[in-house]
Backbone as CSV, one residue per row, in Angstrom:
resi,resn,N_x,N_y,N_z,CA_x,CA_y,CA_z,C_x,C_y,C_z
1,UNK,83.498,-91.539,55.803,83.731,-90.111,55.992,83.066,-89.690,57.376
2,UNK,83.836,-88.801,58.016,83.281,-88.028,59.247,82.264,-86.856,59.296
3,UNK,81.494,-86.819,60.011,80.467,-85.895,59.962,80.919,-84.396,60.646
4,UNK,80.700,-83.486,59.848,81.004,-82.129,60.162,80.125,-81.491,61.000
5,UNK,80.383,-81.065,61.747,79.422,-80.033,62.855,79.035,-78.907,62.351
6,UNK,78.101,-78.124,62.438,77.415,-77.105,61.869,78.313,-75.993,62.153
7,UNK,78.483,-74.981,61.145,79.330,-73.897,61.577,78.819,-72.791,62.397
8,UNK,79.510,-72.210,63.290,78.604,-71.221,63.948,79.133,-69.740,63.479
9,UNK,79.549,-69.783,62.091,79.796,-68.324,61.811,78.644,-67.961,60.363
10,UNK,78.113,-66.799,60.233,77.253,-66.777,59.166,77.787,-65.627,58.311
11,UNK,77.908,-65.544,57.134,78.268,-64.511,55.991,76.997,-63.414,55.717
12,UNK,77.210,-62.109,56.099,76.416,-61.238,55.964,77.088,-60.200,55.089
13,UNK,76.374,-59.703,53.913,76.685,-58.864,52.790,76.271,-57.382,53.072
14,UNK,77.195,-56.712,53.503,76.732,-55.294,53.968,76.259,-54.475,52.709
15,UNK,75.075,-53.226,52.750,74.718,-52.872,51.639,73.171,-52.729,51.943
16,UNK,72.363,-52.204,50.780,71.124,-52.150,50.857,70.520,-53.474,50.739
17,UNK,69.487,-53.602,51.524,69.011,-55.417,51.682,68.057,-55.574,50.428
18,UNK,68.048,-56.607,49.908,67.245,-56.886,48.676,65.946,-57.040,49.198
19,UNK,65.010,-56.377,48.308,63.603,-56.350,48.544,62.975,-57.315,47.526
20,UNK,61.642,-57.765,47.928,60.881,-58.626,47.426,60.493,-58.245,46.109
21,UNK,60.158,-59.395,45.002,59.810,-58.752,43.742,58.614,-58.201,43.858
22,UNK,57.491,-58.341,44.433,56.159,-57.917,44.497,56.311,-56.420,44.776
23,UNK,57.384,-55.941,45.457,57.762,-54.356,45.926,57.764,-53.818,44.731
24,UNK,59.057,-54.446,44.182,59.245,-53.722,42.858,58.105,-53.527,41.740
25,UNK,57.325,-54.624,41.499,56.069,-54.343,40.846,54.890,-53.358,41.349
26,UNK,55.003,-53.270,42.312,54.357,-52.461,42.892,54.408,-50.795,42.523
27,UNK,55.840,-50.692,42.852,56.331,-49.456,42.555,56.042,-49.083,41.188
28,UNK,56.212,-50.195,40.246,56.295,-49.904,38.910,54.832,-49.410,38.483
29,UNK,53.840,-50.316,38.934,52.423,-49.855,38.755,52.009,-48.617,39.004
30,UNK,52.511,-48.545,40.348,52.088,-46.917,40.906,52.843,-45.738,39.999
31,UNK,53.871,-45.987,39.467,54.457,-44.786,38.421,53.847,-44.805,37.508
32,UNK,53.547,-46.081,36.798,52.547,-45.977,35.477,51.336,-45.526,35.881
33,UNK,50.674,-45.446,36.771,49.399,-44.856,37.180,49.629,-43.372,37.019
34,UNK,50.664,-43.256,37.884,50.923,-41.566,38.103,51.145,-41.001,36.811
35,UNK,51.838,-41.612,35.929,52.356,-41.015,34.495,51.271,-41.023,33.775
36,UNK,50.262,-42.039,34.038,48.827,-41.831,33.217,47.986,-40.560,33.387
37,UNK,47.957,-40.248,34.810,47.340,-39.199,35.570,48.014,-38.058,34.844
38,UNK,49.028,-37.949,34.935,49.805,-36.522,34.688,49.543,-36.405,33.055
39,UNK,49.799,-37.385,32.296,49.649,-37.259,31.061,48.222,-36.787,30.430
40,UNK,47.088,-37.512,31.281,45.597,-36.974,31.078,45.517,-35.382,31.252
41,UNK,46.006,-35.097,32.622,45.909,-33.521,33.086,46.694,-32.646,32.022
42,UNK,47.823,-33.095,31.429,48.365,-32.233,30.457,47.798,-32.220,29.271
43,UNK,47.302,-33.251,29.031,46.547,-33.113,27.657,45.214,-32.349,27.568
44,UNK,44.595,-32.398,28.871,43.405,-31.490,29.103,43.814,-30.271,29.206
45,UNK,44.985,-29.879,29.925,45.166,-28.717,30.206,45.896,-27.783,28.872
46,UNK,46.532,-28.242,27.982,46.949,-27.829,26.937,45.998,-27.855,25.666
47,UNK,45.032,-28.769,25.663,44.345,-29.128,24.793,43.003,-28.009,24.911
48,UNK,42.828,-27.703,26.145,41.513,-26.749,26.359,42.241,-25.842,27.265
49,UNK,42.914,-24.867,27.157,43.740,-24.182,28.112,42.732,-23.026,28.845
50,UNK,41.534,-22.830,28.452,40.458,-21.902,28.831,39.020,-22.376,28.616
51,UNK,38.772,-23.505,29.019,37.351,-24.258,28.600,36.252,-23.394,29.116
52,UNK,36.440,-22.767,30.280,35.499,-22.077,30.996,35.326,-20.841,30.229
53,UNK,36.354,-20.154,29.642,36.156,-18.953,28.796,35.341,-19.325,27.671
54,UNK,35.766,-20.288,26.887,35.278,-20.614,25.570,33.648,-20.661,25.847
55,UNK,33.334,-21.427,26.807,32.076,-21.643,27.162,31.179,-20.144,27.282
56,UNK,31.845,-19.713,28.083,31.245,-18.268,28.389,31.202,-17.312,26.964
57,UNK,32.122,-17.522,26.206,32.062,-17.054,24.936,30.948,-17.608,23.869
58,UNK,30.543,-18.866,24.120,29.746,-19.301,23.477,28.168,-19.033,23.754
59,UNK,28.386,-18.960,25.230,26.788,-18.457,25.830,26.562,-17.000,25.160
60,UNK,27.725,-16.246,25.325,27.478,-14.755,24.771,27.105,-14.647,23.101
61,UNK,27.685,-15.635,22.497,27.552,-15.454,20.880,26.140,-16.045,20.663
62,UNK,25.562,-16.861,21.674,24.140,-17.488,21.489,23.209,-16.246,21.902
63,UNK,23.380,-15.465,23.048,22.779,-14.383,23.332,22.631,-13.277,22.353
64,UNK,23.895,-13.247,21.724,23.727,-12.139,20.575,23.065,-12.626,19.445
65,UNK,23.160,-13.899,19.151,22.243,-14.417,18.031,20.960,-14.137,18.271
66,UNK,20.467,-14.577,19.380,18.984,-14.583,19.615,18.592,-13.001,19.607
67,UNK,19.474,-12.058,20.319,18.987,-10.990,20.235,19.023,-10.297,18.632
68,UNK,19.724,-10.572,17.795,19.840,-10.342,16.600,18.563,-10.924,15.607
69,UNK,18.184,-12.391,15.950,17.025,-12.755,15.589,15.730,-12.126,15.692
70,UNK,15.828,-11.668,16.899,14.539,-10.873,17.475,14.518,-9.497,16.840
71,UNK,15.815,-8.798,16.780,15.560,-7.825,16.068,15.101,-7.592,14.495
72,UNK,15.593,-8.975,13.772,15.577,-9.041,12.500,13.832,-9.295,12.293
73,UNK,13.315,-10.192,13.435,11.888,-10.041,13.211,11.034,-9.083,13.478
74,UNK,11.542,-8.357,14.342,11.081,-7.007,14.558,10.871,-6.100,13.313
75,UNK,11.879,-6.151,12.614,12.217,-5.353,11.485,11.290,-6.011,10.179
76,UNK,11.270,-7.371,10.034,10.361,-7.830,9.159,8.943,-7.206,9.501
77,UNK,8.427,-7.414,10.806,6.975,-7.071,11.011,6.826,-5.453,10.732
78,UNK,7.907,-4.793,11.256,7.680,-3.349,10.910,7.698,-3.161,9.449
79,UNK,8.565,-3.859,8.585,8.386,-3.665,7.003,7.262,-4.155,6.553
80,UNK,6.505,-5.431,7.232,5.085,-5.706,6.654,4.144,-4.697,6.851
81,UNK,4.230,-4.029,8.228,3.169,-3.054,8.549,3.274,-1.902,7.742
82,UNK,4.439,-1.421,7.410,4.630,-0.184,6.615,4.154,-0.584,5.023
83,UNK,4.401,-1.890,4.471,3.869,-2.166,3.421,2.325,-2.356,3.438
84,UNK,1.620,-2.510,4.191,0.274,-2.872,4.423,-0.133,-1.224,4.382
85,UNK,0.461,-0.481,5.091,0.126,1.075,5.349,0.112,1.750,4.032
86,UNK,1.419,1.398,3.285,1.464,2.056,1.885,0.610,1.463,0.723
87,UNK,0.098,0.187,0.808,-0.896,-0.201,0.101,-2.433,0.392,0.329
88,UNK,-2.503,0.345,1.604,-3.860,1.344,2.131,-3.766,2.689,1.448
89,UNK,-2.691,3.306,1.709,-2.350,4.836,1.214,-2.636,4.838,-0.205
90,UNK,-1.987,4.189,-1.051,-2.023,4.128,-2.259,-3.494,3.653,-2.614
91,UNK,-4.198,2.784,-2.156,-5.494,2.543,-2.502,-6.419,3.777,-2.256
92,UNK,-6.551,4.376,-0.841,-7.047,5.669,-0.556,-6.760,6.601,-1.714
93,UNK,-5.609,6.731,-1.893,-5.240,8.018,-3.056,-5.660,7.576,-4.346
94,UNK,-5.978,6.323,-4.590,-6.453,6.198,-5.935,-7.948,6.267,-5.912
95,UNK,-8.647,5.970,-4.804,-10.011,6.278,-4.667,-10.448,7.855,-4.603
96,UNK,-9.510,8.675,-4.031,-9.800,9.869,-3.794,-9.553,10.764,-5.265
97,UNK,-8.501,10.048,-5.919,-8.333,10.605,-7.214,-9.358,10.364,-7.973
98,UNK,-10.021,9.197,-8.209,-11.153,8.952,-9.075,-12.422,9.542,-8.463
99,UNK,-12.484,9.601,-7.174,-13.598,10.538,-6.662,-13.689,11.865,-7.190
100,UNK,-12.200,12.510,-7.094,-12.255,13.882,-7.456,-12.517,14.201,-9.078
101,UNK,-11.887,13.126,-9.993,-12.239,13.020,-11.199,-13.781,12.941,-11.612
102,UNK,-14.476,12.304,-10.876,-15.944,12.008,-11.186,-16.522,13.519,-10.753
103,UNK,-16.011,13.933,-9.569,-16.659,15.161,-9.354,-16.213,16.508,-10.265
104,UNK,-15.053,16.375,-10.635,-14.760,17.507,-11.865,-15.620,17.433,-13.024
105,UNK,-15.858,15.788,-13.235,-16.776,15.592,-14.416,-18.229,16.165,-14.327
106,UNK,-18.652,15.929,-13.004,-19.930,16.524,-12.466,-20.003,17.892,-12.583
107,UNK,-19.082,18.415,-12.334,-19.144,20.154,-12.076,-19.039,20.680,-13.646
108,UNK,-18.092,19.886,-14.356,-18.023,20.348,-15.772,-19.423,20.325,-16.412
109,UNK,-20.086,19.121,-16.139,-21.430,19.084,-16.700,-22.395,19.963,-16.317
110,UNK,-22.549,20.308,-14.870,-23.286,21.172,-14.381,-23.167,22.485,-14.926
111,UNK,-21.706,22.752,-15.334,-21.441,24.213,-15.717,-21.792,24.406,-16.903
112,UNK,-21.895,22.956,-17.972,-22.405,23.219,-19.385,-23.953,23.318,-19.311
113,UNK,-24.421,22.508,-18.270,-25.851,22.705,-18.020,-26.531,23.974,-17.870
114,UNK,-25.579,24.828,-16.756,-25.982,26.068,-16.751,-25.929,27.068,-17.768
115,UNK,-24.829,27.009,-18.292,-24.571,27.637,-19.564,-25.625,27.457,-20.758
116,UNK,-25.829,26.325,-20.862,-26.779,25.967,-21.813,-28.284,26.631,-21.457
117,UNK,-28.580,26.446,-20.084,-29.825,26.945,-19.698,-30.033,28.665,-19.862
118,UNK,-28.483,29.146,-19.381,-28.675,30.636,-19.489,-28.903,31.205,-21.167
119,UNK,-28.226,30.242,-21.751,-28.533,30.550,-23.303,-30.082,30.421,-23.825
120,UNK,-30.552,29.559,-23.011,-31.793,29.336,-23.588,-32.988,29.825,-22.835
121,UNK,-32.846,30.506,-21.589,-33.878,31.165,-20.949,-33.500,32.884,-21.025
122,UNK,-32.162,33.102,-21.542,-31.852,34.456,-21.295,-32.363,35.293,-22.159
123,UNK,-32.372,36.788,-21.917,-33.076,37.798,-22.548,-32.845,37.873,-23.785
124,UNK,-31.582,37.497,-24.205,-30.950,37.591,-25.677,-30.975,36.217,-26.501
125,UNK,-31.722,35.370,-25.681,-31.550,34.058,-26.525,-32.601,34.109,-27.815
126,UNK,-32.425,33.227,-28.722,-33.411,33.323,-29.793,-34.604,32.433,-29.468
127,UNK,-35.728,32.724,-29.729,-36.938,32.020,-29.281,-37.173,30.999,-30.365
128,UNK,-37.352,29.651,-29.525,-37.810,28.347,-30.575,-38.645,27.572,-29.918
129,UNK,-39.295,26.980,-30.667,-40.239,26.095,-30.283,-39.702,24.749,-30.082
130,UNK,-40.505,23.656,-29.997,-39.810,22.275,-29.420,-38.653,22.014,-30.688
131,UNK,-37.549,21.598,-30.132,-36.348,21.252,-30.925,-35.490,20.290,-30.153
132,UNK,-34.966,19.351,-30.939,-33.913,18.600,-30.717,-32.427,19.215,-30.570
133,UNK,-32.259,19.419,-29.301,-30.887,20.365,-29.257,-29.647,19.336,-29.419
134,UNK,-29.807,18.459,-29.077,-28.681,17.445,-29.358,-29.048,15.789,-29.228
135,UNK,-28.510,15.293,-29.955,-28.727,13.661,-30.320,-27.250,12.847,-30.096
136,UNK,-27.155,11.937,-29.193,-25.925,11.346,-29.077,-26.295,9.582,-28.913
137,UNK,-25.375,8.946,-29.701,-25.430,7.496,-29.530,-24.165,6.874,-28.936
138,UNK,-24.280,5.797,-28.255,-23.109,5.005,-27.845,-23.435,3.616,-27.936
139,UNK,-22.490,2.714,-28.024,-22.667,1.231,-28.090,-22.623,0.862,-26.952
140,UNK,-23.372,-0.189,-26.698,-23.587,-0.810,-25.179,-23.012,-2.258,-25.232
141,UNK,-22.849,-3.243,-24.341,-22.269,-4.237,-24.010,-23.017,-5.319,-24.937
142,UNK,-24.411,-5.289,-24.683,-25.213,-6.249,-25.320,-25.405,-6.000,-26.933
143,UNK,-24.780,-5.287,-27.392,-24.780,-4.805,-28.559,-25.783,-3.949,-29.205
144,UNK,-26.650,-3.570,-28.371,-27.663,-2.273,-28.379,-26.871,-1.041,-28.483
145,UNK,-27.443,0.065,-28.731,-27.102,1.302,-28.873,-27.973,2.216,-27.817
146,UNK,-27.098,2.996,-27.111,-27.841,3.727,-26.418,-27.866,5.089,-26.682
147,UNK,-29.045,5.658,-26.562,-29.295,7.032,-27.137,-29.661,8.423,-26.117
148,UNK,-29.339,9.240,-26.237,-29.556,10.753,-25.246,-29.665,11.939,-26.276
149,UNK,-31.182,12.193,-25.883,-31.705,13.175,-26.946,-32.004,14.229,-25.890
150,UNK,-31.643,15.636,-26.167,-32.079,16.756,-25.501,-32.607,17.546,-26.163
151,UNK,-34.209,17.557,-25.693,-35.402,18.488,-26.073,-35.311,19.779,-25.572
152,UNK,-35.900,21.003,-26.471,-35.759,22.145,-25.755,-36.976,23.003,-26.208
153,UNK,-37.164,24.077,-25.495,-38.312,24.821,-26.214,-38.193,26.361,-25.130
154,UNK,-38.228,27.192,-25.869,-38.104,28.728,-24.950,-39.224,29.745,-25.692
155,UNK,-39.968,29.144,-26.795,-40.810,29.950,-27.403,-42.044,30.337,-26.478
156,UNK,-42.797,29.673,-25.566,-43.666,30.128,-24.770,-42.941,29.778,-23.411
157,UNK,-42.301,30.717,-22.859,-41.879,30.498,-21.400,-42.904,30.497,-20.407
158,UNK,-42.704,29.499,-19.454,-43.762,28.962,-18.433,-44.574,28.227,-18.943
159,UNK,-44.629,27.826,-20.362,-45.749,26.828,-20.876,-44.954,25.445,-20.691
160,UNK,-45.837,24.350,-20.518,-45.424,22.954,-20.119,-45.229,22.205,-22.022
161,UNK,-44.385,21.794,-22.194,-44.300,20.747,-23.658,-44.511,19.645,-23.035
162,UNK,-45.453,19.089,-24.038,-45.846,17.463,-23.530,-45.857,16.726,-25.009
163,UNK,-45.807,15.433,-24.962,-45.926,14.809,-26.100,-45.156,13.294,-25.780
164,UNK,-44.968,12.810,-27.236,-43.994,11.539,-27.479,-42.902,11.945,-28.632
165,UNK,-41.955,11.173,-28.017,-40.786,11.256,-29.155,-40.267,10.065,-29.830
166,UNK,-40.258,10.167,-30.956,-40.047,9.209,-31.822,-38.976,9.418,-33.013
167,UNK,-38.193,8.434,-33.330,-37.086,8.965,-34.325,-36.846,7.868,-35.202
168,UNK,-36.179,8.119,-36.020,-35.654,6.981,-37.328,-34.069,7.237,-37.543
169,UNK,-33.564,6.331,-38.009,-31.996,6.250,-38.097,-31.911,6.096,-39.663
170,UNK,-31.113,7.061,-40.334,-30.893,6.734,-41.435,-29.498,6.326,-41.903
171,UNK,-29.169,5.688,-42.696,-27.900,4.835,-43.273,-27.942,4.210,-44.212
172,UNK,-26.951,3.386,-44.353,-26.800,2.459,-45.690,-26.819,0.904,-45.281
173,UNK,-27.797,0.216,-46.122,-27.995,-1.137,-45.890,-27.931,-1.873,-47.239
174,UNK,-27.137,-2.853,-47.339,-26.954,-3.518,-48.727,-26.397,-2.518,-49.934
175,UNK,-25.477,-1.683,-49.423,-25.214,-0.594,-50.392,-26.112,0.225,-50.918
176,UNK,-27.066,0.462,-50.237,-28.047,1.367,-50.553,-28.579,2.301,-49.392
177,UNK,-28.968,3.301,-49.471,-29.554,4.292,-48.597,-30.869,3.641,-47.711
178,UNK,-30.998,3.680,-46.542,-32.019,2.999,-45.858,-32.527,3.752,-44.579
179,UNK,-33.793,3.707,-44.260,-34.052,4.347,-43.050,-34.720,3.299,-42.032
180,UNK,-34.387,3.043,-40.835,-34.552,2.285,-39.822,-35.614,3.049,-38.762
181,UNK,-36.789,2.517,-39.007,-37.829,3.227,-38.429,-37.794,2.954,-36.768
182,UNK,-38.577,3.499,-36.168,-39.180,3.731,-34.678,-39.191,1.957,-34.447
183,UNK,-40.381,1.691,-35.157,-40.738,0.055,-34.472,-39.646,-0.820,-35.084
184,UNK,-38.717,-0.690,-36.046,-37.618,-1.691,-36.406,-36.792,-1.458,-35.532
185,UNK,-36.349,-0.572,-34.861,-35.276,0.027,-33.878,-35.366,-0.711,-32.643
186,UNK,-37.179,-0.705,-32.482,-37.136,-1.909,-30.977,-37.847,-3.208,-31.325
187,UNK,-37.576,-3.646,-32.730,-38.056,-5.011,-33.185,-39.374,-5.548,-32.903
188,UNK,-40.173,-4.294,-32.622,-41.848,-4.553,-32.475,-42.567,-3.591,-33.250
189,UNK,-43.654,-4.087,-33.300,-44.759,-3.198,-33.993,-45.519,-2.398,-33.038
190,UNK,-46.072,-1.069,-33.549,-47.001,-0.179,-32.839,-46.004,0.104,-31.530
191,UNK,-44.935,0.552,-31.550,-44.263,0.877,-30.272,-44.600,2.234,-29.962
192,UNK,-45.145,2.630,-28.740,-45.349,4.043,-28.255,-44.051,4.767,-28.264
193,UNK,-44.173,6.162,-28.558,-43.174,7.040,-28.519,-42.831,7.210,-27.231
194,UNK,-41.773,7.564,-26.790,-40.920,8.148,-25.610,-41.666,9.398,-24.967
195,UNK,-42.523,9.326,-23.903,-43.066,10.390,-23.307,-42.140,11.584,-22.756
196,UNK,-42.638,12.729,-22.876,-41.701,13.908,-22.522,-42.554,14.937,-21.805
197,UNK,-42.430,15.643,-20.897,-43.072,16.885,-20.292,-42.153,17.629,-19.777
198,UNK,-41.846,19.029,-20.072,-40.625,19.814,-19.573,-41.255,21.492,-19.955
199,UNK,-40.600,22.150,-18.984,-40.915,23.764,-19.440,-39.769,24.177,-20.255
200,UNK,-38.414,23.961,-20.107,-37.576,24.585,-21.105,-36.557,23.512,-21.830
201,UNK,-36.227,22.547,-21.016,-35.556,21.156,-21.786,-35.704,20.003,-20.869
202,UNK,-35.643,18.971,-21.563,-35.250,17.760,-21.108,-34.623,16.658,-21.809
203,UNK,-33.909,15.704,-21.160,-33.026,14.670,-21.718,-33.811,13.466,-21.757
204,UNK,-33.792,12.548,-22.855,-34.436,11.451,-23.063,-33.527,10.355,-22.997
205,UNK,-33.416,9.409,-22.589,-32.455,8.338,-22.661,-33.258,6.887,-23.110
206,UNK,-32.724,5.907,-23.782,-33.205,4.591,-24.131,-32.052,3.689,-24.806
207,UNK,-32.587,2.820,-25.267,-31.644,1.850,-26.071,-32.507,1.326,-27.139
208,UNK,-31.806,1.081,-28.252,-32.365,0.662,-29.780,-31.358,-0.323,-30.182
209,UNK,-31.827,-1.021,-31.050,-31.258,-2.249,-31.775,-31.073,-2.004,-33.458
210,UNK,-29.954,-1.777,-34.176,-29.763,-1.536,-35.046,-29.744,-2.880,-36.140
211,UNK,-30.117,-2.970,-37.307,-29.717,-4.132,-38.081,-28.317,-4.597,-38.045
212,UNK,-28.080,-6.036,-38.264,-26.681,-6.178,-38.270,-26.024,-5.627,-39.673
213,UNK,-26.737,-5.625,-40.852,-25.847,-5.163,-41.786,-26.443,-3.823,-42.337
214,UNK,-26.514,-2.975,-41.162,-27.074,-1.823,-41.683,-25.932,-0.733,-40.788
215,UNK,-25.616,0.276,-41.683,-24.585,1.238,-41.111,-24.954,2.551,-41.043
216,UNK,-25.120,3.398,-39.598,-25.900,4.427,-39.589,-24.934,5.622,-40.145
């Protein structure tokens, strides 16, 4: 075979020149990254169209809630103050009412004493010597009996009546009439009488013990 000499002619295709494979890969990678960035931006844009406005509304709501909490606390303190003031006012009113009741009772007692004194020493009063004007008994917590005896005299005006008072209590004991003497009332022997000294009247107070099976 004979050797052919190299051809002096080259065939060239007209049109776009062919690019290397790595160029196409780079373009695809850049496009993929751009698509990811675009997708992320769109997601953030449409998922939270006004994030700044929402944060501002959140701050406003928090401030409003804090203001309401402060107002509620102030109202609670004011209510507590008013309740305490109301309790104090009620206690003071109760105390005043009790004091007024005591004063009314005291005034009524003084008026009764004045009326009694006027009847006793008045020009038209009946003249009497030593007399027990009233005798009252009331039970005490210890089981004893408190007595209050008012002695009077207007027979000798200006004269001082002095002496000792003793009394006995009549009642029923064991189904029979019985009398409890002064010594028995004090559960002792030879008990001295209660001394008195007055011009027109005097009240004598004391305590005695009645037997358990005795009914006055």
